[in-house]
Backbone bond lengths (Angstrom), bond angles and torsions (degrees), N, CA, C in turn:
res aa  C-N    CA-C-N  psi(-1)  N-CA   C-N-CA  omega(-1)  CA-C   N-CA-C  phi
1 X - - - 1.411 - - 1.601 107.55 -
2 X 1.311 112.73 134.51 1.424 121.90 -175.61 1.567 111.44 -84.81
3 X 1.279 116.97 137.09 1.449 117.73 177.47 1.587 108.04 -80.88
4 X 1.346 113.00 116.11 1.498 116.44 -178.10 1.494 112.50 -95.32
5 X 1.298 119.11 -2.66 1.448 120.44 177.66 1.508 116.54 -54.76
6 X 1.380 114.42 -43.16 1.402 118.25 -179.43 1.554 112.89 -70.63
7 X 1.240 116.35 -34.16 1.483 122.96 174.50 1.483 108.32 -63.46
8 X 1.274 115.99 -46.90 1.510 120.15 -179.85 1.562 110.56 -64.29
9 X 1.277 116.13 -39.25 1.452 117.53 176.67 1.494 111.98 -63.85
10 X 1.327 118.87 -42.88 1.426 124.41 178.83 1.547 109.47 -62.96
11 X 1.295 115.24 -44.51 1.499 116.76 177.05 1.484 113.79 -60.99
12 X 1.364 115.60 -44.17 1.434 120.15 179.43 1.546 111.87 -63.56
13 X 1.348 116.45 -42.13 1.403 117.80 173.95 1.517 115.77 -60.33
14 X 1.344 115.25 -41.55 1.458 119.48 178.31 1.543 108.86 -63.50
15 X 1.383 117.12 -44.09 1.424 120.94 178.91 1.613 113.49 -57.17
16 X 1.350 108.50 -46.72 1.508 110.95 -179.45 1.570 111.57 -72.51
17 X 1.288 117.37 -30.52 1.444 120.58 174.06 1.553 109.18 -63.35
18 X 1.265 117.13 -46.41 1.470 119.81 -177.86 1.545 111.15 -64.40
19 X 1.358 113.32 -41.84 1.476 119.37 175.62 1.529 110.83 -60.76
20 X 1.295 113.66 -46.33 1.469 117.53 -177.40 1.519 108.79 -62.17
21 X 1.347 119.72 -43.13 1.418 122.51 176.12 1.526 113.31 -56.93
22 X 1.340 113.91 -40.68 1.480 117.50 178.31 1.477 109.66 -68.20
23 X 1.298 118.99 -44.49 1.492 121.99 177.46 1.497 109.57 -60.79
24 X 1.297 118.08 -45.89 1.470 120.56 -177.53 1.607 107.90 -64.81
25 X 1.289 119.47 -36.63 1.447 122.04 176.45 1.522 107.34 -64.54
26 X 1.249 119.54 -45.24 1.480 124.26 179.91 1.551 109.03 -59.38
27 X 1.354 115.20 -47.49 1.470 120.18 -178.30 1.561 109.55 -62.26
28 X 1.360 113.34 -45.87 1.413 118.64 179.05 1.586 111.32 -59.90
29 X 1.284 117.99 -41.77 1.471 123.50 174.46 1.482 113.84 -58.79
30 X 1.344 110.38 -44.31 1.511 115.45 -176.69 1.551 108.50 -68.11
31 X 1.318 115.89 -40.17 1.498 119.96 178.60 1.536 108.75 -65.58
32 X 1.297 117.38 -41.00 1.538 120.11 179.32 1.481 109.65 -62.41
33 X 1.400 114.88 -44.80 1.517 117.32 179.83 1.489 112.66 -66.72
34 X 1.288 116.59 -33.90 1.454 122.62 176.57 1.512 109.86 -62.30
35 X 1.371 114.19 -50.16 1.462 118.48 -177.23 1.545 111.20 -64.09
36 X 1.360 117.10 -43.00 1.429 120.36 178.05 1.504 113.80 -60.05
37 X 1.392 113.13 -39.78 1.511 117.90 178.16 1.478 111.71 -64.93
38 X 1.332 117.38 -40.46 1.482 121.68 176.34 1.542 111.36 -63.46
39 X 1.303 115.94 -44.34 1.459 121.81 178.13 1.504 108.56 -58.41
40 X 1.323 117.54 -47.65 1.498 120.63 178.50 1.551 112.26 -57.33
41 X 1.366 111.65 -48.61 1.502 114.86 -179.58 1.570 111.83 -61.55
42 X 1.333 116.98 -38.77 1.474 120.04 179.20 1.517 108.60 -65.22
43 X 1.372 118.42 -39.97 1.500 120.05 179.08 1.463 108.51 -62.98
44 X 1.358 121.49 -44.43 1.410 124.79 178.43 1.528 110.23 -58.43
45 X 1.308 116.17 -45.60 1.471 119.87 178.06 1.558 112.25 -60.09
46 X 1.345 113.07 -42.26 1.467 118.50 179.41 1.521 111.02 -62.01
47 X 1.354 114.67 -42.96 1.440 118.47 179.08 1.516 111.37 -63.91
48 X 1.298 119.02 -40.25 1.500 123.63 178.71 1.557 107.31 -64.64
49 X 1.353 114.56 -44.48 1.464 119.59 -179.82 1.517 110.21 -61.12
50 X 1.380 118.40 -43.92 1.409 120.44 179.39 1.496 110.35 -59.05
51 X 1.351 116.01 -44.75 1.502 121.61 -175.32 1.544 107.90 -64.58
52 X 1.337 117.71 -37.38 1.478 119.96 178.73 1.505 110.72 -69.14
53 X 1.337 117.38 -38.57 1.525 119.27 177.86 1.505 108.37 -66.19
54 X 1.314 119.69 -42.81 1.446 120.42 -178.43 1.518 111.24 -67.44
55 X 1.370 117.52 -35.85 1.458 120.03 173.22 1.536 111.97 -63.52
56 X 1.352 115.64 -39.69 1.417 119.38 -177.91 1.573 109.88 -69.72
57 X 1.319 117.76 -38.45 1.482 121.29 174.27 1.458 110.90 -58.81
58 X 1.335 117.72 -49.63 1.420 122.81 179.21 1.494 111.53 -58.66
59 X 1.332 119.14 -46.47 1.451 125.34 175.41 1.535 110.27 -54.46
60 X 1.365 115.23 -48.79 1.482 118.35 -174.42 1.519 110.75 -68.90
61 X 1.289 118.76 -31.26 1.471 121.29 178.21 1.563 108.70 -69.86
62 X 1.347 117.51 -36.35 1.467 121.64 178.86 1.494 106.85 -69.70
63 X 1.360 121.26 -41.65 1.439 123.80 -179.90 1.529 107.63 -65.98
64 X 1.264 119.45 -43.22 1.513 123.28 179.75 1.547 108.14 -60.78
65 X 1.327 119.51 -46.03 1.424 121.65 179.49 1.483 112.55 -60.45
66 X 1.319 117.42 -43.71 1.447 122.38 -176.40 1.580 108.29 -72.54
67 X 1.300 116.83 -36.09 1.455 118.94 173.55 1.532 112.70 -59.67
68 X 1.303 114.01 -45.28 1.524 119.23 176.42 1.528 110.08 -60.12
69 X 1.230 117.05 -39.61 1.519 118.95 176.73 1.508 110.92 -65.08
70 X 1.272 119.26 -42.50 1.465 124.95 178.17 1.527 109.12 -62.00
71 X 1.288 118.89 -44.42 1.488 123.12 179.95 1.568 108.46 -67.10
72 X 1.311 120.30 -38.28 1.376 123.92 178.09 1.584 110.95 -65.21
73 X 1.314 115.08 -40.75 1.516 119.96 175.17 1.525 111.84 -66.95
74 X 1.322 115.31 -38.47 1.471 118.35 178.78 1.513 109.64 -65.59
75 X 1.401 118.40 -40.74 1.438 117.97 179.08 1.464 111.25 -68.67
76 X 1.368 119.93 -33.04 1.420 124.48 177.12 1.564 110.19 -63.19
77 X 1.343 116.50 -44.94 1.398 122.11 178.17 1.572 112.54 -60.06
78 X 1.353 113.38 -43.91 1.510 118.51 175.88 1.504 110.72 -57.94
79 X 1.362 114.14 -48.45 1.415 120.67 -178.88 1.565 114.07 -57.81
80 X 1.426 111.34 -43.19 1.492 116.48 178.59 1.543 110.77 -68.49
81 X 1.333 119.56 -35.66 1.445 121.07 178.59 1.515 108.91 -60.48
82 X 1.376 114.75 -50.81 1.486 119.87 179.36 1.507 111.74 -58.53
83 X 1.311 118.25 -40.71 1.463 122.73 178.17 1.589 108.49 -62.06
84 X 1.389 114.97 -49.73 1.432 116.70 -179.41 1.545 111.80 -61.48
85 X 1.334 117.77 -40.98 1.466 118.81 179.73 1.512 115.74 -63.94
86 X 1.367 112.84 -41.82 1.498 116.06 -176.00 1.523 112.49 -83.40
87 X 1.359 115.11 -33.32 1.444 119.04 -176.22 1.581 112.45 -80.83
88 X 1.333 114.35 -39.84 1.473 119.27 -172.96 1.426 114.08 -118.90
89 X 1.364 118.14 -0.06 1.443 121.20 -179.30 1.488 117.34 66.07
90 X 1.368 112.28 22.75 1.483 119.53 179.63 1.477 107.94 -96.95
91 X 1.362 116.49 130.47 1.426 121.13 178.41 1.530 108.84 -101.52
92 X 1.340 116.65 110.44 1.466 119.70 -179.71 1.513 110.00 -96.49
93 X 1.249 114.83 145.04 1.465 121.94 179.63 1.446 113.38 -90.03
């Protein structure tokens, strides 16, 4: 009579080994999917951040342009006040 206990042990080990490999493959796939999902979310966040930065730069350039116009108008008003004061003797407040 042949001792089958060793054969059974080997079969059980092979079964558990195969199942562990399947589980490990599933775990690796889940980790890979999780990492890819996080990378995708970070890319979306970066795109949104870039868009916000570009919008802010555009806004600041508009503000700078309008500020320069205001300064030019203010200088023109100062010049006209001086001209009115010296030419016509009118003191403007």
